[in-house]
PQR file of N, CA, C, O and H, with PARSE charges and radii, in Angstrom:
ATOM      1  N   VAL A   1      32.382   7.961 -12.211 -0.4000 1.5000
ATOM      2  CA  VAL A   1      32.630   9.416 -12.612 -0.0000 2.0000
ATOM      3  C   VAL A   1      31.947  10.156 -11.404  0.5500 1.7000
ATOM      4  O   VAL A   1      30.786   9.937 -11.058 -0.5500 1.4000
ATOM      5  N   PHE A   2      32.844  11.113 -10.761 -0.4000 1.5000
ATOM      6  CA  PHE A   2      32.384  11.890  -9.514 -0.0000 2.0000
ATOM      7  C   PHE A   2      31.984  13.294 -10.104  0.5500 1.7000
ATOM      8  O   PHE A   2      32.857  13.926 -10.697 -0.5500 1.4000
ATOM      9  H   PHE A   2      33.787  11.291 -11.042  0.4000 1.0000
ATOM     10  N   VAL A   3      30.881  13.755  -9.995 -0.4000 1.5000
ATOM     11  CA  VAL A   3      30.213  14.842 -10.403 -0.0000 2.0000
ATOM     12  C   VAL A   3      29.855  15.760  -9.130  0.5500 1.7000
ATOM     13  O   VAL A   3      29.311  15.210  -8.172 -0.5500 1.4000
ATOM     14  H   VAL A   3      30.171  13.242  -9.513  0.4000 1.0000
ATOM     15  N   SER A   4      30.079  16.838  -9.093 -0.4000 1.5000
ATOM     16  CA  SER A   4      29.699  17.817  -7.931 -0.0000 2.0000
ATOM     17  C   SER A   4      29.078  18.985  -8.458  0.5500 1.7000
ATOM     18  O   SER A   4      29.383  19.301  -9.608 -0.5500 1.4000
ATOM     19  H   SER A   4      30.520  17.284  -9.871  0.4000 1.0000
ATOM     20  N   ALA A   5      28.190  19.746  -7.773 -0.4000 1.5000
ATOM     21  CA  ALA A   5      27.564  20.971  -8.164 -0.0000 2.0000
ATOM     22  C   ALA A   5      28.518  21.922  -8.297  0.5500 1.7000
ATOM     23  O   ALA A   5      28.165  22.847  -9.029 -0.5500 1.4000
ATOM     24  H   ALA A   5      27.942  19.489  -6.839  0.4000 1.0000
ATOM     25  N   ASP A   6      29.652  22.017  -7.822 -0.4000 1.5000
ATOM     26  CA  ASP A   6      30.562  22.673  -7.984 -0.0000 2.0000
ATOM     27  C   ASP A   6      31.400  22.715  -9.400  0.5500 1.7000
ATOM     28  O   ASP A   6      31.839  23.726  -9.948 -0.5500 1.4000
ATOM     29  H   ASP A   6      29.939  21.266  -7.227  0.4000 1.0000
ATOM     30  N   ASN A   7      31.496  21.493  -9.804 -0.4000 1.5000
ATOM     31  CA  ASN A   7      32.024  21.244 -11.122 -0.0000 2.0000
ATOM     32  C   ASN A   7      31.067  20.455 -11.914  0.5500 1.7000
ATOM     33  O   ASN A   7      31.299  19.255 -12.060 -0.5500 1.4000
ATOM     34  H   ASN A   7      31.139  20.671  -9.359  0.4000 1.0000
ATOM     35  N   PRO A   8      30.056  20.963 -12.425 -0.5600 1.5000
ATOM     36  CA  PRO A   8      28.932  20.181 -13.119  0.2800 2.0000
ATOM     37  C   PRO A   8      29.350  19.812 -14.416  0.5500 1.7000
ATOM     38  O   PRO A   8      30.159  20.499 -15.038 -0.5500 1.4000
ATOM     39  N   LEU A   9      28.776  18.609 -14.939 -0.4000 1.5000
ATOM     40  CA  LEU A   9      28.791  18.128 -16.103 -0.0000 2.0000
ATOM     41  C   LEU A   9      27.698  18.912 -16.967  0.5500 1.7000
ATOM     42  O   LEU A   9      28.070  19.302 -18.073 -0.5500 1.4000
ATOM     43  H   LEU A   9      28.119  18.051 -14.433  0.4000 1.0000
ATOM     44  N   VAL A  10      26.594  19.137 -16.633 -0.4000 1.5000
ATOM     45  CA  VAL A  10      25.747  20.234 -17.168 -0.0000 2.0000
ATOM     46  C   VAL A  10      25.184  21.302 -16.121  0.5500 1.7000
ATOM     47  O   VAL A  10      24.456  21.119 -15.146 -0.5500 1.4000
ATOM     48  H   VAL A  10      26.292  18.819 -15.734  0.4000 1.0000
ATOM     49  N   GLU A  11      25.694  22.366 -16.580 -0.4000 1.5000
ATOM     50  CA  GLU A  11      25.468  23.542 -15.800 -0.0000 2.0000
ATOM     51  C   GLU A  11      24.010  23.983 -15.251  0.5500 1.7000
ATOM     52  O   GLU A  11      23.776  24.471 -14.145 -0.5500 1.4000
ATOM     53  H   GLU A  11      26.285  22.515 -17.372  0.4000 1.0000
ATOM     54  N   SER A  12      23.168  23.722 -16.189 -0.4000 1.5000
ATOM     55  CA  SER A  12      21.757  24.214 -15.782 -0.0000 2.0000
ATOM     56  C   SER A  12      21.105  23.201 -14.681  0.5500 1.7000
ATOM     57  O   SER A  12      20.379  23.555 -13.752 -0.5500 1.4000
ATOM     58  H   SER A  12      23.358  23.326 -17.087  0.4000 1.0000
ATOM     59  N   ILE A  13      21.544  21.773 -14.997 -0.4000 1.5000
ATOM     60  CA  ILE A  13      21.161  20.914 -13.903 -0.0000 2.0000
ATOM     61  C   ILE A  13      21.566  21.232 -12.530  0.5500 1.7000
ATOM     62  O   ILE A  13      20.809  21.031 -11.580 -0.5500 1.4000
ATOM     63  H   ILE A  13      22.134  21.485 -15.751  0.4000 1.0000
ATOM     64  N   ALA A  14      22.961  21.813 -12.380 -0.4000 1.5000
ATOM     65  CA  ALA A  14      23.665  21.884 -11.266 -0.0000 2.0000
ATOM     66  C   ALA A  14      22.951  23.231 -10.664  0.5500 1.7000
ATOM     67  O   ALA A  14      22.644  23.314  -9.475 -0.5500 1.4000
ATOM     68  H   ALA A  14      23.576  21.976 -13.151  0.4000 1.0000
ATOM     69  N   ARG A  15      22.708  24.332 -11.666 -0.4000 1.5000
ATOM     70  CA  ARG A  15      22.144  25.417 -11.019 -0.0000 2.0000
ATOM     71  C   ARG A  15      20.640  25.241 -10.404  0.5500 1.7000
ATOM     72  O   ARG A  15      20.323  25.910  -9.420 -0.5500 1.4000
ATOM     73  H   ARG A  15      22.957  24.265 -12.632  0.4000 1.0000
ATOM     74  N   LEU A  16      19.827  24.432 -10.933 -0.4000 1.5000
ATOM     75  CA  LEU A  16      18.681  23.906 -10.418 -0.0000 2.0000
ATOM     76  C   LEU A  16      18.977  23.165  -9.177  0.5500 1.7000
ATOM     77  O   LEU A  16      18.468  23.524  -8.115 -0.5500 1.4000
ATOM     78  H   LEU A  16      20.084  23.888 -11.732  0.4000 1.0000
ATOM     79  N   TYR A  17      19.746  22.184  -9.246 -0.4000 1.5000
ATOM     80  CA  TYR A  17      19.964  21.488  -7.956 -0.0000 2.0000
ATOM     81  C   TYR A  17      20.135  22.327  -6.690  0.5500 1.7000
ATOM     82  O   TYR A  17      19.693  22.029  -5.580 -0.5500 1.4000
ATOM     83  H   TYR A  17      20.160  21.893 -10.108  0.4000 1.0000
ATOM     84  N   LEU A  18      20.937  23.572  -7.053 -0.4000 1.5000
ATOM     85  CA  LEU A  18      21.376  24.232  -5.869 -0.0000 2.0000
ATOM     86  C   LEU A  18      20.513  25.511  -5.470  0.5500 1.7000
ATOM     87  O   LEU A  18      20.661  26.103  -4.401 -0.5500 1.4000
ATOM     88  H   LEU A  18      21.296  23.815  -7.954  0.4000 1.0000
ATOM     89  N   THR A  19      19.603  25.864  -6.445 -0.4000 1.5000
ATOM     90  CA  THR A  19      18.648  26.796  -6.156 -0.0000 2.0000
ATOM     91  C   THR A  19      17.320  26.209  -5.883  0.5500 1.7000
ATOM     92  O   THR A  19      16.635  26.811  -5.057 -0.5500 1.4000
ATOM     93  H   THR A  19      19.483  25.383  -7.313  0.4000 1.0000
ATOM     94  N   ASP A  20      16.840  25.163  -6.416 -0.4000 1.5000
ATOM     95  CA  ASP A  20      15.404  24.714  -6.389 -0.0000 2.0000
ATOM     96  C   ASP A  20      15.501  23.101  -6.181  0.5500 1.7000
ATOM     97  O   ASP A  20      15.130  22.370  -7.099 -0.5500 1.4000
ATOM     98  H   ASP A  20      17.397  24.674  -7.087  0.4000 1.0000
ATOM     99  N   ARG A  21      15.961  22.600  -5.067 -0.4000 1.5000
ATOM    100  CA  ARG A  21      16.190  21.213  -4.901 -0.0000 2.0000
ATOM    101  C   ARG A  21      14.960  20.362  -5.120  0.5500 1.7000
ATOM    102  O   ARG A  21      15.045  19.261  -5.663 -0.5500 1.4000
ATOM    103  H   ARG A  21      16.262  23.194  -4.322  0.4000 1.0000
ATOM    104  N   ALA A  22      13.750  20.899  -4.674 -0.4000 1.5000
ATOM    105  CA  ALA A  22      12.351  20.102  -4.662 -0.0000 2.0000
ATOM    106  C   ALA A  22      12.232  19.753  -6.384  0.5500 1.7000
ATOM    107  O   ALA A  22      12.138  18.598  -6.799 -0.5500 1.4000
ATOM    108  H   ALA A  22      13.681  21.794  -4.233  0.4000 1.0000
ATOM    109  N   LYS A  23      12.257  20.986  -7.294 -0.4000 1.5000
ATOM    110  CA  LYS A  23      11.945  20.994  -8.487 -0.0000 2.0000
ATOM    111  C   LYS A  23      13.004  19.783  -9.294  0.5500 1.7000
ATOM    112  O   LYS A  23      12.585  18.977 -10.125 -0.5500 1.4000
ATOM    113  H   LYS A  23      12.334  21.924  -6.956  0.4000 1.0000
ATOM    114  N   HIS A  24      14.378  19.880  -8.850 -0.4000 1.5000
ATOM    115  CA  HIS A  24      15.363  19.181  -9.263 -0.0000 2.0000
ATOM    116  C   HIS A  24      15.027  17.748  -8.986  0.5500 1.7000
ATOM    117  O   HIS A  24      15.274  16.963  -9.901 -0.5500 1.4000
ATOM    118  H   HIS A  24      14.719  20.535  -8.176  0.4000 1.0000
ATOM    119  N   ASP A  25      14.579  17.337  -8.038 -0.4000 1.5000
ATOM    120  CA  ASP A  25      14.277  15.959  -7.588 -0.0000 2.0000
ATOM    121  C   ASP A  25      13.005  15.542  -8.323  0.5500 1.7000
ATOM    122  O   ASP A  25      12.889  14.388  -8.735 -0.5500 1.4000
ATOM    123  H   ASP A  25      14.378  17.975  -7.294  0.4000 1.0000
ATOM    124  N   GLU A  26      11.998  16.506  -8.505 -0.4000 1.5000
ATOM    125  CA  GLU A  26      10.826  16.073  -9.162 -0.0000 2.0000
ATOM    126  C   GLU A  26      11.191  15.824 -10.732  0.5500 1.7000
ATOM    127  O   GLU A  26      10.727  14.837 -11.304 -0.5500 1.4000
ATOM    128  H   GLU A  26      12.093  17.443  -8.171  0.4000 1.0000
ATOM    129  N   ILE A  27      11.952  16.657 -11.343 -0.4000 1.5000
ATOM    130  CA  ILE A  27      12.212  16.183 -12.667 -0.0000 2.0000
ATOM    131  C   ILE A  27      13.105  15.136 -12.654  0.5500 1.7000
ATOM    132  O   ILE A  27      13.036  14.398 -13.637 -0.5500 1.4000
ATOM    133  H   ILE A  27      12.328  17.458 -10.879  0.4000 1.0000
ATOM    134  N   ALA A  28      14.069  14.815 -11.667 -0.4000 1.5000
ATOM    135  CA  ALA A  28      14.935  13.708 -11.696 -0.0000 2.0000
ATOM    136  C   ALA A  28      14.120  12.284 -11.688  0.5500 1.7000
ATOM    137  O   ALA A  28      14.495  11.304 -12.332 -0.5500 1.4000
ATOM    138  H   ALA A  28      14.125  15.414 -10.868  0.4000 1.0000
ATOM    139  N   ALA A  29      12.988  12.319 -10.889 -0.4000 1.5000
ATOM    140  CA  ALA A  29      12.170  11.446 -10.848 -0.0000 2.0000
ATOM    141  C   ALA A  29      11.312  10.915 -11.950  0.5500 1.7000
ATOM    142  O   ALA A  29      11.026   9.740 -12.180 -0.5500 1.4000
ATOM    143  H   ALA A  29      12.684  13.116 -10.366  0.4000 1.0000
ATOM    144  N   GLU A  30      10.912  12.118 -12.660 -0.4000 1.5000
ATOM    145  CA  GLU A  30      10.110  11.871 -14.002 -0.0000 2.0000
ATOM    146  C   GLU A  30      11.129  11.207 -15.022  0.5500 1.7000
ATOM    147  O   GLU A  30      10.850  10.205 -15.681 -0.5500 1.4000
ATOM    148  H   GLU A  30      11.144  13.073 -12.473  0.4000 1.0000
ATOM    149  N   TRP A  31      12.200  11.799 -15.071 -0.4000 1.5000
ATOM    150  CA  TRP A  31      13.416  11.122 -16.130 -0.0000 2.0000
ATOM    151  C   TRP A  31      13.599   9.862 -15.836  0.5500 1.7000
ATOM    152  O   TRP A  31      13.592   8.955 -16.668 -0.5500 1.4000
ATOM    153  H   TRP A  31      12.427  12.613 -14.536  0.4000 1.0000
ATOM    154  N   THR A  32      13.786   9.720 -14.538 -0.4000 1.5000
ATOM    155  CA  THR A  32      13.958   8.256 -14.344 -0.0000 2.0000
ATOM    156  C   THR A  32      12.659   7.211 -14.817  0.5500 1.7000
ATOM    157  O   THR A  32      12.717   6.242 -15.574 -0.5500 1.4000
ATOM    158  H   THR A  32      13.791  10.457 -13.862  0.4000 1.0000
ATOM    159  N   LEU A  33      11.745   7.645 -14.254 -0.4000 1.5000
ATOM    160  CA  LEU A  33      10.724   6.767 -14.757 -0.0000 2.0000
ATOM    161  C   LEU A  33      10.499   6.512 -16.322  0.5500 1.7000
ATOM    162  O   LEU A  33      10.251   5.406 -16.804 -0.5500 1.4000
ATOM    163  H   LEU A  33      11.697   8.432 -13.639  0.4000 1.0000
ATOM    164  N   ARG A  34      10.619   7.655 -17.009 -0.4000 1.5000
ATOM    165  CA  ARG A  34      10.557   7.647 -18.466 -0.0000 2.0000
ATOM    166  C   ARG A  34      11.703   6.821 -19.055  0.5500 1.7000
ATOM    167  O   ARG A  34      11.477   6.011 -19.954 -0.5500 1.4000
ATOM    168  H   ARG A  34      10.820   8.553 -16.617  0.4000 1.0000
ATOM    169  N   PHE A  35      12.929   7.015 -18.562 -0.4000 1.5000
ATOM    170  CA  PHE A  35      14.101   6.521 -19.331 -0.0000 2.0000
ATOM    171  C   PHE A  35      14.866   5.497 -18.881  0.5500 1.7000
ATOM    172  O   PHE A  35      15.801   5.085 -19.569 -0.5500 1.4000
ATOM    173  H   PHE A  35      13.114   7.673 -17.832  0.4000 1.0000
ATOM    174  N   ALA A  36      14.534   4.901 -17.545 -0.4000 1.5000
ATOM    175  CA  ALA A  36      15.222   4.032 -16.992 -0.0000 2.0000
ATOM    176  C   ALA A  36      14.613   2.661 -17.095  0.5500 1.7000
ATOM    177  O   ALA A  36      15.083   1.759 -16.403 -0.5500 1.4000
ATOM    178  H   ALA A  36      13.775   5.235 -16.986  0.4000 1.0000
ATOM    179  N   ARG A  37      13.583   2.431 -17.922 -0.4000 1.5000
ATOM    180  CA  ARG A  37      12.828   1.294 -17.755 -0.0000 2.0000
ATOM    181  C   ARG A  37      13.726   0.179 -18.897  0.5500 1.7000
ATOM    182  O   ARG A  37      13.352  -0.984 -19.044 -0.5500 1.4000
ATOM    183  H   ARG A  37      13.202   3.165 -18.485  0.4000 1.0000
TER
END
């Protein structure tokens, strides 16, 4: 599945990605550690 910031699956995540990439990456890393075990 190809998802881009211009056609997001979850709008709030795409907005964060476009406006605050550092915070987006921080949250993504936390969720990966928490849920990808």
